[in-house]
N, C-alpha and C positions, 0 to 999 in steps of 0.2 A: 518311297514314301517314309518319313521319319518315324520311328516307333518310340512310343511316350510311354512310360511306366509311372504311374502316381501311385505312391503308398500313403493311404488315409491311417487314421491313428487306429483303428479297429484291429481285432486278429487277421493277419493276413491270409490264413487257411492254406496257403500253399506257398512252396518255396519261390522265392523270387527269381526270375530270370537272370541268367548270367549272359548278356549278349551286348551288342552294339546298340544303345539306347539311350535316350533323355530320360533322367530318373528325377521324378519331383516328389519330395517328402512332405507329406502334410502334417503339421504339428508333431504329436509324439511319432508318427509314420518315419520322421527324419531319421530316428533311432532305429528303426526297423531297417531301415536301408543301409546305414553305416554299419549294423550288427551282421548284415548279410554280404559285408565286403565290397559293395557297390558304391561307385562314385555319386556323391550326393550334388546333383546339377543346380536344384533348384531346393530351397527350403522355404515354405510357406506355412503361416499360422499366426496365433497370439502365443502359443508355447506355453498356455496356461496348464498343460497336462504335464510337463516336463519340470524338473530342478533347475535351479540356476546353473549349476554345473552342467547339467545336460544340454542346457541350451547354449551355454558357453561352447559347449563340444560341437553343437549342429554349426553354430555361427561359424566357427574355426575350420570345419571340413566343408560347407557349402561353397559352390562357386557364385552363387547369386542368392540372398535373402529378402524375402518380402515378408516383414514384419507387421502384424496387424494389430489393431486395439482390441482388447477384449469385449468391448461393447460395439457390435455392429450388425448389418441388416444381413449380410451375405455369411454363408458357410466357409468354412477354410476350403473346402472340396470347391465350392463355386470360384475363389479365388483363383486357385491354382487351375481351373479350366480357362479362365480368363488369361492366364501366363500362355495356356497352350494357343488361345485364339490369337494373342498378340506377337508371339513369337515362334510359334509353329503351326499355323493355321491349316495345313494339309495334314498333318499328324495322325498316325491310329493309334487310339489311347487305351491303354489296359490299366484299371483301377482294381488294387488290392486294398483290404482292409477296410472296405466302404460295408461291408454287411456284418453281422453278427457280433457287433459291441452292443453299446446303448442304442435302444430302439428309436429313440428320436433321432441319433445320428443316422442309422440306418435307413430311416424312412426319407430324411432332408435327401440323403446320397442318392436314393432311388429314384427321387423327382426331380433331380437336376435340371430335365428339361422344361421344366414349368417356367424357368425365366427365359424369353424369347429371345435374348442376345446369345443364347447358345444353340440355336436351330442349326447354324453351320456345322456343329460338330455330331448331330444326331445319330447319323449311321456309321459313325467311327469312333463311339466310346463304347466300352464293355466294361461291366462289373464284374469281378470273379472271386470265387472262394472255392473251397473242395468239394461243396455240394450245389453250386450254383454258377451260372453263367448268364448276365442280363444283358440283352441288347436292346436297341431302340431303333423304331422304323416311323416315317413321317406318313401321311396320307396318301390314299390311292392303294392300288395293288401292289402287295409285296410278296415276295416268295422267303421263305424260311426253311432253311435244309436242316436234316437232322445232324445232331453233334454225338459221335462217337462217345459211348460211356453214359450218356445220359438218357434216362429213362420218358421224361415227363417234359412236357413243355407248356406253359401258361401263358394267358394274355391279359393285358389291363389295357384300357385307353384313357388318355387324359387329352380334353375334359370329357365325359361321359358323352358318347356319341353313337349311331349305328353301327355294327360292325360284323363282319362277317369272317368266316372261316371255312375254307376247302381244303379238301384231301388229307385231312387229319381223322382219328379214330371218331372223334364227336364234332359233327358239322354245326355251323351257326350260319343262318340265312334268314330270308324275310319270312319263309314258312315256319320257322320255328323258334325265330327270336325271343329271347328272354333278358332282361336287365340283372346283370352282377357286376360286382366291383372287380374282382377277378375272375376268369374263366380259368380253373385251374386244372391240374392233372389231365391234361390232352395227352394224346400221343401221335407220334409218326408210325404212317403204314410203310410202304415201299416207294414212298415218293416225296419231295419237299411238299410243305403245307404252303397254300396261297391264303392272304387274309387282306382284307379290305378295310381301311380306316378311312373315315367320312371327312373328319376333321381331328386336327390335334396330332396326337402320336401314339405309338403302340409302345408298351413294355414287353418284351417277350423273354421270359425266364424259362432256361432250360435248368431242371433241377434231377437230383436223383437221392435216395435215401442214403443215410449216413452209413459209411462202410465199418 
């Protein structure tokens, strides 16, 4: 299965992997890719966050360029995910630089599955930085395994719908259900956690305190 790394315009938080992969830069993330010494396979964005000289450098080094209008309904990351859908529909996607920058950008990046067209990618995209890993799962019963180095796991459901958590330190079911936008700071015990989403999708956030 093709490995795809998308580098958005926020701080990556981690060193980018140096391995066989397709690398997609999103706007200023293209410069992050080039500075890491990686091949820039795709450059996507309106490039409003770079200088003319930087844009020219991006265009010179990218194998493919998708240049967007500044005024548009889609985020640059959403367009990058469309590139994945069209050219690498079975790819496993890791997104760097989607969290920790501008709050509006971080939230837009977090909720990318709200666009129904991206449903085929739901369980094949993760957002990463030094403190977080964000996964997505669809409706029905799902299994969530512990991740070494991460203490906490939190859950959000979009759109709001009944939700169950089994096998975690803090359980949630029909007997104790209460509504919150995010069920935060749960923990693994000695086994994977099971969760049930009635409709929509779950956002699963592994997190740890700053080192």
